[in-house]
PDB file as gemmi writes it, atoms N, CA and C in Angstrom:
CRYST1    1.000    1.000    1.000  90.00  90.00  90.00 P 1                      
ATOM      1  N   MET A   1     -64.306 -62.698  99.375  1.00  0.00           N  
ATOM      2  CA  MET A   1     -64.492 -61.642  98.418  1.00  0.00           C  
ATOM      3  C   MET A   1     -63.163 -60.975  98.071  1.00  0.00           C  
ATOM      4  N   GLY A   2     -62.292 -60.901  99.058  1.00  0.00           N  
ATOM      5  CA  GLY A   2     -60.982 -60.286  98.838  1.00  0.00           C  
ATOM      6  C   GLY A   2     -60.149 -61.048  97.826  1.00  0.00           C  
ATOM      7  N   SER A   3     -60.226 -62.412  97.880  1.00  0.00           N  
ATOM      8  CA  SER A   3     -59.431 -63.208  96.929  1.00  0.00           C  
ATOM      9  C   SER A   3     -59.974 -63.056  95.508  1.00  0.00           C  
ATOM     10  N   VAL A   4     -61.287 -62.918  95.380  1.00  0.00           N  
ATOM     11  CA  VAL A   4     -61.890 -62.701  94.062  1.00  0.00           C  
ATOM     12  C   VAL A   4     -61.396 -61.368  93.484  1.00  0.00           C  
ATOM     13  N   THR A   5     -61.366 -60.364  94.338  1.00  0.00           N  
ATOM     14  CA  THR A   5     -60.878 -59.059  93.901  1.00  0.00           C  
ATOM     15  C   THR A   5     -59.412 -59.151  93.482  1.00  0.00           C  
ATOM     16  N   GLN A   6     -58.643 -59.928  94.240  1.00  0.00           N  
ATOM     17  CA  GLN A   6     -57.229 -60.120  93.895  1.00  0.00           C  
ATOM     18  C   GLN A   6     -57.089 -60.799  92.533  1.00  0.00           C  
ATOM     19  N   TYR A   7     -57.879 -61.865  92.293  1.00  0.00           N  
ATOM     20  CA  TYR A   7     -57.818 -62.576  91.014  1.00  0.00           C  
ATOM     21  C   TYR A   7     -58.222 -61.669  89.857  1.00  0.00           C  
ATOM     22  N   ILE A   8     -59.230 -60.870  90.092  1.00  0.00           N  
ATOM     23  CA  ILE A   8     -59.676 -59.932  89.055  1.00  0.00           C  
ATOM     24  C   ILE A   8     -58.553 -58.936  88.748  1.00  0.00           C  
ATOM     25  N   GLY A   9     -57.875 -58.480  89.768  1.00  0.00           N  
ATOM     26  CA  GLY A   9     -56.722 -57.584  89.582  1.00  0.00           C  
ATOM     27  C   GLY A   9     -55.602 -58.260  88.811  1.00  0.00           C  
ATOM     28  N   ASP A  10     -55.331 -59.538  89.141  1.00  0.00           N  
ATOM     29  CA  ASP A  10     -54.297 -60.294  88.428  1.00  0.00           C  
ATOM     30  C   ASP A  10     -54.670 -60.461  86.951  1.00  0.00           C  
ATOM     31  N   ILE A  11     -55.928 -60.809  86.712  1.00  0.00           N  
ATOM     32  CA  ILE A  11     -56.401 -60.988  85.334  1.00  0.00           C  
ATOM     33  C   ILE A  11     -56.324 -59.668  84.571  1.00  0.00           C  
ATOM     34  N   ASP A  12     -56.665 -58.583  85.236  1.00  0.00           N  
ATOM     35  CA  ASP A  12     -56.592 -57.266  84.602  1.00  0.00           C  
ATOM     36  C   ASP A  12     -55.141 -56.947  84.218  1.00  0.00           C  
ATOM     37  N   GLY A  13     -54.214 -57.263  85.099  1.00  0.00           N  
ATOM     38  CA  GLY A  13     -52.788 -57.055  84.804  1.00  0.00           C  
ATOM     39  C   GLY A  13     -52.334 -57.896  83.620  1.00  0.00           C  
ATOM     40  N   MET A  14     -52.782 -59.147  83.569  1.00  0.00           N  
ATOM     41  CA  MET A  14     -52.447 -60.010  82.439  1.00  0.00           C  
ATOM     42  C   MET A  14     -53.035 -59.464  81.144  1.00  0.00           C  
ATOM     43  N   ASN A  15     -54.261 -58.976  81.200  1.00  0.00           N  
ATOM     44  CA  ASN A  15     -54.896 -58.402  80.012  1.00  0.00           C  
ATOM     45  C   ASN A  15     -54.109 -57.194  79.505  1.00  0.00           C  
ATOM     46  N   GLU A  16     -53.618 -56.371  80.418  1.00  0.00           N  
ATOM     47  CA  GLU A  16     -52.817 -55.214  80.029  1.00  0.00           C  
ATOM     48  C   GLU A  16     -51.514 -55.657  79.368  1.00  0.00           C  
ATOM     49  N   SER A  17     -50.904 -56.714  79.912  1.00  0.00           N  
ATOM     50  CA  SER A  17     -49.665 -57.244  79.326  1.00  0.00           C  
ATOM     51  C   SER A  17     -49.913 -57.785  77.921  1.00  0.00           C  
ATOM     52  N   VAL A  18     -51.016 -58.510  77.769  1.00  0.00           N  
ATOM     53  CA  VAL A  18     -51.362 -59.057  76.455  1.00  0.00           C  
ATOM     54  C   VAL A  18     -51.638 -57.920  75.473  1.00  0.00           C  
ATOM     55  N   ALA A  19     -52.331 -56.894  75.910  1.00  0.00           N  
ATOM     56  CA  ALA A  19     -52.626 -55.751  75.037  1.00  0.00           C  
ATOM     57  C   ALA A  19     -51.344 -55.046  74.616  1.00  0.00           C  
ATOM     58  N   ALA A  20     -50.413 -54.867  75.530  1.00  0.00           N  
ATOM     59  CA  ALA A  20     -49.141 -54.218  75.204  1.00  0.00           C  
ATOM     60  C   ALA A  20     -48.340 -55.061  74.215  1.00  0.00           C  
ATOM     61  N   ALA A  21     -48.292 -56.370  74.452  1.00  0.00           N  
ATOM     62  CA  ALA A  21     -47.573 -57.265  73.547  1.00  0.00           C  
ATOM     63  C   ALA A  21     -48.214 -57.260  72.164  1.00  0.00           C  
ATOM     64  N   THR A  22     -49.533 -57.219  72.122  1.00  0.00           N  
ATOM     65  CA  THR A  22     -50.248 -57.184  70.841  1.00  0.00           C  
ATOM     66  C   THR A  22     -49.920 -55.906  70.078  1.00  0.00           C  
ATOM     67  N   GLU A  23     -49.858 -54.790  70.773  1.00  0.00           N  
ATOM     68  CA  GLU A  23     -49.507 -53.521  70.124  1.00  0.00           C  
ATOM     69  C   GLU A  23     -48.088 -53.583  69.564  1.00  0.00           C  
ATOM     70  N   GLU A  24     -47.157 -54.160  70.310  1.00  0.00           N  
ATOM     71  CA  GLU A  24     -45.781 -54.291  69.844  1.00  0.00           C  
ATOM     72  C   GLU A  24     -45.709 -55.181  68.605  1.00  0.00           C  
ATOM     73  N   GLN A  25     -46.432 -56.290  68.644  1.00  0.00           N  
ATOM     74  CA  GLN A  25     -46.435 -57.198  67.501  1.00  0.00           C  
ATOM     75  C   GLN A  25     -47.060 -56.529  66.279  1.00  0.00           C  
ATOM     76  N   THR A  26     -48.092 -55.747  66.490  1.00  0.00           N  
ATOM     77  CA  THR A  26     -48.725 -55.027  65.387  1.00  0.00           C  
ATOM     78  C   THR A  26     -47.738 -54.053  64.762  1.00  0.00           C  
ATOM     79  N   ALA A  27     -46.973 -53.356  65.582  1.00  0.00           N  
ATOM     80  CA  ALA A  27     -45.966 -52.414  65.071  1.00  0.00           C  
ATOM     81  C   ALA A  27     -44.907 -53.149  64.257  1.00  0.00           C  
ATOM     82  N   VAL A  28     -44.475 -54.302  64.740  1.00  0.00           N  
ATOM     83  CA  VAL A  28     -43.468 -55.086  64.023  1.00  0.00           C  
ATOM     84  C   VAL A  28     -44.027 -55.580  62.691  1.00  0.00           C  
ATOM     85  N   VAL A  29     -45.246 -56.066  62.698  1.00  0.00           N  
ATOM     86  CA  VAL A  29     -45.873 -56.550  61.463  1.00  0.00           C  
ATOM     87  C   VAL A  29     -46.008 -55.409  60.456  1.00  0.00           C  
ATOM     88  N   GLU A  30     -46.383 -54.232  60.921  1.00  0.00           N  
ATOM     89  CA  GLU A  30     -46.499 -53.081  60.025  1.00  0.00           C  
ATOM     90  C   GLU A  30     -45.136 -52.712  59.440  1.00  0.00           C  
ATOM     91  N   ALA A  31     -44.085 -52.765  60.241  1.00  0.00           N  
ATOM     92  CA  ALA A  31     -42.736 -52.472  59.751  1.00  0.00           C  
ATOM     93  C   ALA A  31     -42.300 -53.508  58.723  1.00  0.00           C  
ATOM     94  N   ILE A  32     -42.595 -54.754  58.975  1.00  0.00           N  
ATOM     95  CA  ILE A  32     -42.265 -55.822  58.020  1.00  0.00           C  
ATOM     96  C   ILE A  32     -43.024 -55.595  56.716  1.00  0.00           C  
ATOM     97  N   ASN A  33     -44.275 -55.208  56.810  1.00  0.00           N  
ATOM     98  CA  ASN A  33     -45.081 -54.951  55.620  1.00  0.00           C  
ATOM     99  C   ASN A  33     -44.471 -53.832  54.782  1.00  0.00           C  
ATOM    100  N   VAL A  34     -43.993 -52.780  55.434  1.00  0.00           N  
ATOM    101  CA  VAL A  34     -43.348 -51.674  54.722  1.00  0.00           C  
ATOM    102  C   VAL A  34     -42.093 -52.176  54.010  1.00  0.00           C  
ATOM    103  N   GLU A  35     -41.297 -52.981  54.715  1.00  0.00           N  
ATOM    104  CA  GLU A  35     -40.066 -53.520  54.117  1.00  0.00           C  
ATOM    105  C   GLU A  35     -40.380 -54.411  52.924  1.00  0.00           C  
ATOM    106  N   ILE A  36     -41.390 -55.244  53.035  1.00  0.00           N  
ATOM    107  CA  ILE A  36     -41.772 -56.126  51.924  1.00  0.00           C  
ATOM    108  C   ILE A  36     -42.223 -55.299  50.726  1.00  0.00           C  
ATOM    109  N   THR A  37     -42.967 -54.237  50.977  1.00  0.00           N  
ATOM    110  CA  THR A  37     -43.412 -53.355  49.899  1.00  0.00           C  
ATOM    111  C   THR A  37     -42.209 -52.717  49.206  1.00  0.00           C  
ATOM    112  N   GLU A  38     -41.226 -52.278  49.980  1.00  0.00           N  
ATOM    113  CA  GLU A  38     -40.026 -51.687  49.399  1.00  0.00           C  
ATOM    114  C   GLU A  38     -39.225 -52.710  48.595  1.00  0.00           C  
ATOM    115  N   ILE A  39     -39.113 -53.924  49.110  1.00  0.00           N  
ATOM    116  CA  ILE A  39     -38.411 -54.991  48.384  1.00  0.00           C  
ATOM    117  C   ILE A  39     -39.121 -55.286  47.072  1.00  0.00           C  
ATOM    118  N   ASN A  40     -40.439 -55.325  47.107  1.00  0.00           N  
ATOM    119  CA  ASN A  40     -41.215 -55.580  45.891  1.00  0.00           C  
ATOM    120  C   ASN A  40     -40.965 -54.475  44.863  1.00  0.00           C  
ATOM    121  N   ALA A  41     -40.931 -53.228  45.304  1.00  0.00           N  
ATOM    122  CA  ALA A  41     -40.674 -52.110  44.397  1.00  0.00           C  
ATOM    123  C   ALA A  41     -39.274 -52.234  43.786  1.00  0.00           C  
ATOM    124  N   LEU A  42     -38.292 -52.610  44.596  1.00  0.00           N  
ATOM    125  CA  LEU A  42     -36.934 -52.804  44.072  1.00  0.00           C  
ATOM    126  C   LEU A  42     -36.892 -53.932  43.051  1.00  0.00           C  
ATOM    127  N   ASN A  43     -37.618 -55.004  43.322  1.00  0.00           N  
ATOM    128  CA  ASN A  43     -37.670 -56.115  42.370  1.00  0.00           C  
ATOM    129  C   ASN A  43     -38.261 -55.669  41.045  1.00  0.00           C  
ATOM    130  N   LEU A  44     -39.293 -54.845  41.101  1.00  0.00           N  
ATOM    131  CA  LEU A  44     -39.901 -54.345  39.867  1.00  0.00           C  
ATOM    132  C   LEU A  44     -38.928 -53.463  39.095  1.00  0.00           C  
ATOM    133  N   ASP A  45     -38.086 -52.715  39.807  1.00  0.00           N  
ATOM    134  CA  ASP A  45     -37.074 -51.888  39.156  1.00  0.00           C  
ATOM    135  C   ASP A  45     -35.981 -52.743  38.522  1.00  0.00           C  
ATOM    136  N   VAL A  46     -35.665 -53.870  39.130  1.00  0.00           N  
ATOM    137  CA  VAL A  46     -34.587 -54.731  38.658  1.00  0.00           C  
ATOM    138  C   VAL A  46     -34.996 -55.509  37.404  1.00  0.00           C  
ATOM    139  N   MET A  47     -36.256 -55.833  37.266  1.00  0.00           N  
ATOM    140  CA  MET A  47     -36.709 -56.684  36.164  1.00  0.00           C  
ATOM    141  C   MET A  47     -36.307 -56.146  34.787  1.00  0.00           C  
ATOM    142  N   PRO A  48     -36.535 -54.869  34.468  1.00  0.00           N  
ATOM    143  CA  PRO A  48     -36.108 -54.394  33.147  1.00  0.00           C  
ATOM    144  C   PRO A  48     -34.596 -54.532  32.939  1.00  0.00           C  
ATOM    145  N   ASN A  49     -33.821 -54.271  33.983  1.00  0.00           N  
ATOM    146  CA  ASN A  49     -32.368 -54.426  33.880  1.00  0.00           C  
ATOM    147  C   ASN A  49     -31.989 -55.886  33.643  1.00  0.00           C  
ATOM    148  N   LEU A  50     -32.673 -56.783  34.301  1.00  0.00           N  
ATOM    149  CA  LEU A  50     -32.398 -58.203  34.118  1.00  0.00           C  
ATOM    150  C   LEU A  50     -32.720 -58.627  32.691  1.00  0.00           C  
ATOM    151  N   GLU A  51     -33.874 -58.180  32.188  1.00  0.00           N  
ATOM    152  CA  GLU A  51     -34.258 -58.518  30.814  1.00  0.00           C  
ATOM    153  C   GLU A  51     -33.240 -57.962  29.824  1.00  0.00           C  
ATOM    154  N   SER A  52     -32.763 -56.750  30.070  1.00  0.00           N  
ATOM    155  CA  SER A  52     -31.751 -56.140  29.214  1.00  0.00           C  
ATOM    156  C   SER A  52     -30.447 -56.930  29.265  1.00  0.00           C  
ATOM    157  N   THR A  53     -30.055 -57.362  30.439  1.00  0.00           N  
ATOM    158  CA  THR A  53     -28.831 -58.145  30.597  1.00  0.00           C  
ATOM    159  C   THR A  53     -28.948 -59.487  29.885  1.00  0.00           C  
ATOM    160  N   LEU A  54     -30.096 -60.140  30.013  1.00  0.00           N  
ATOM    161  CA  LEU A  54     -30.302 -61.423  29.331  1.00  0.00           C  
ATOM    162  C   LEU A  54     -30.243 -61.254  27.821  1.00  0.00           C  
ATOM    163  N   LYS A  55     -30.810 -60.163  27.304  1.00  0.00           N  
ATOM    164  CA  LYS A  55     -30.767 -59.885  25.859  1.00  0.00           C  
ATOM    165  C   LYS A  55     -29.331 -59.655  25.424  1.00  0.00           C  
ATOM    166  N   ALA A  56     -28.571 -58.884  26.205  1.00  0.00           N  
ATOM    167  CA  ALA A  56     -27.171 -58.625  25.876  1.00  0.00           C  
ATOM    168  C   ALA A  56     -26.368 -59.927  25.875  1.00  0.00           C  
ATOM    169  N   CYS A  57     -26.627 -60.816  26.808  1.00  0.00           N  
ATOM    170  CA  CYS A  57     -25.936 -62.111  26.855  1.00  0.00           C  
ATOM    171  C   CYS A  57     -26.269 -62.944  25.624  1.00  0.00           C  
ATOM    172  N   SER A  58     -27.517 -62.920  25.227  1.00  0.00           N  
ATOM    173  CA  SER A  58     -27.939 -63.656  24.038  1.00  0.00           C  
ATOM    174  C   SER A  58     -27.264 -63.097  22.793  1.00  0.00           C  
ATOM    175  N   ASP A  59     -27.218 -61.766  22.683  1.00  0.00           N  
ATOM    176  CA  ASP A  59     -26.546 -61.131  21.551  1.00  0.00           C  
ATOM    177  C   ASP A  59     -25.059 -61.476  21.539  1.00  0.00           C  
ATOM    178  N   LEU A  60     -24.436 -61.451  22.699  1.00  0.00           N  
ATOM    179  CA  LEU A  60     -23.015 -61.784  22.809  1.00  0.00           C  
ATOM    180  C   LEU A  60     -22.760 -63.230  22.403  1.00  0.00           C  
ATOM    181  N   GLU A  61     -23.655 -64.115  22.790  1.00  0.00           N  
ATOM    182  CA  GLU A  61     -23.516 -65.519  22.410  1.00  0.00           C  
ATOM    183  C   GLU A  61     -23.594 -65.670  20.897  1.00  0.00           C  
ATOM    184  N   ALA A  62     -24.511 -64.946  20.254  1.00  0.00           N  
ATOM    185  CA  ALA A  62     -24.630 -65.002  18.793  1.00  0.00           C  
ATOM    186  C   ALA A  62     -23.366 -64.446  18.136  1.00  0.00           C  
ATOM    187  N   GLN A  63     -22.838 -63.348  18.664  1.00  0.00           N  
ATOM    188  CA  GLN A  63     -21.612 -62.765  18.104  1.00  0.00           C  
ATOM    189  C   GLN A  63     -20.427 -63.703  18.298  1.00  0.00           C  
ATOM    190  N   THR A  64     -20.386 -64.410  19.411  1.00  0.00           N  
ATOM    191  CA  THR A  64     -19.320 -65.374  19.669  1.00  0.00           C  
ATOM    192  C   THR A  64     -19.369 -66.503  18.652  1.00  0.00           C  
ATOM    193  N   ALA A  65     -20.567 -66.975  18.338  1.00  0.00           N  
ATOM    194  CA  ALA A  65     -20.711 -68.045  17.349  1.00  0.00           C  
ATOM    195  C   ALA A  65     -20.217 -67.562  15.981  1.00  0.00           C  
ATOM    196  N   ILE A  66     -20.553 -66.334  15.607  1.00  0.00           N  
ATOM    197  CA  ILE A  66     -20.088 -65.778  14.328  1.00  0.00           C  
ATOM    198  C   ILE A  66     -18.565 -65.658  14.330  1.00  0.00           C  
ATOM    199  N   LEU A  67     -18.013 -65.130  15.405  1.00  0.00           N  
ATOM    200  CA  LEU A  67     -16.564 -64.967  15.506  1.00  0.00           C  
ATOM    201  C   LEU A  67     -15.862 -66.319  15.437  1.00  0.00           C  
ATOM    202  N   ASN A  68     -16.383 -67.314  16.119  1.00  0.00           N  
ATOM    203  CA  ASN A  68     -15.796 -68.663  16.076  1.00  0.00           C  
ATOM    204  C   ASN A  68     -15.811 -69.213  14.659  1.00  0.00           C  
ATOM    205  N   ARG A  69     -16.901 -68.978  13.957  1.00  0.00           N  
ATOM    206  CA  ARG A  69     -17.017 -69.455  12.580  1.00  0.00           C  
ATOM    207  C   ARG A  69     -15.980 -68.740  11.692  1.00  0.00           C  
ATOM    208  N   LEU A  70     -15.818 -67.421  11.873  1.00  0.00           N  
ATOM    209  CA  LEU A  70     -14.847 -66.674  11.083  1.00  0.00           C  
ATOM    210  C   LEU A  70     -13.421 -67.084  11.390  1.00  0.00           C  
ATOM    211  N   VAL A  71     -13.120 -67.268  12.670  1.00  0.00           N  
ATOM    212  CA  VAL A  71     -11.762 -67.641  13.075  1.00  0.00           C  
ATOM    213  C   VAL A  71     -11.435 -69.053  12.604  1.00  0.00           C  
ATOM    214  N   SER A  72     -12.386 -69.927  12.576  1.00  0.00           N  
ATOM    215  CA  SER A  72     -12.118 -71.307  12.150  1.00  0.00           C  
ATOM    216  C   SER A  72     -11.751 -71.369  10.672  1.00  0.00           C  
ATOM    217  N   GLY A  73     -12.031 -70.328   9.911  1.00  0.00           N  
ATOM    218  CA  GLY A  73     -11.664 -70.292   8.497  1.00  0.00           C  
ATOM    219  C   GLY A  73     -10.187 -70.018   8.280  1.00  0.00           C  
ATOM    220  N   PHE A  74      -9.492 -69.518   9.276  1.00  0.00           N  
ATOM    221  CA  PHE A  74      -8.064 -69.237   9.144  1.00  0.00           C  
ATOM    222  C   PHE A  74      -7.270 -70.517   9.396  1.00  0.00           C  
ATOM    223  N   ARG A  75      -6.210 -70.707   8.604  1.00  0.00           N  
ATOM    224  CA  ARG A  75      -5.322 -71.855   8.776  1.00  0.00           C  
ATOM    225  C   ARG A  75      -3.912 -71.335   9.048  1.00  0.00           C  
ATOM    226  N   ILE A  76      -3.266 -71.920  10.017  1.00  0.00           N  
ATOM    227  CA  ILE A  76      -1.891 -71.516  10.348  1.00  0.00           C  
ATOM    228  C   ILE A  76      -0.945 -72.607   9.904  1.00  0.00           C  
TER     229      ILE A  76                                                      
END                                                                             
């Protein structure tokens, strides 16, 4: 009977260790979730700036084509 009690005590200790590890992992997962949410919010903020930059690049490319056409008309 004593060995059974010992095994039950050992199992109880293991269960406590597993519970503690599970709590730690839950805390880490929650922290990761917060970070992912913040990254997603930053990405949403960046999108309008990216679209604006792409439009500016497109406009610059069109102006470059016009300038090249005008400059090619000059003869030295």
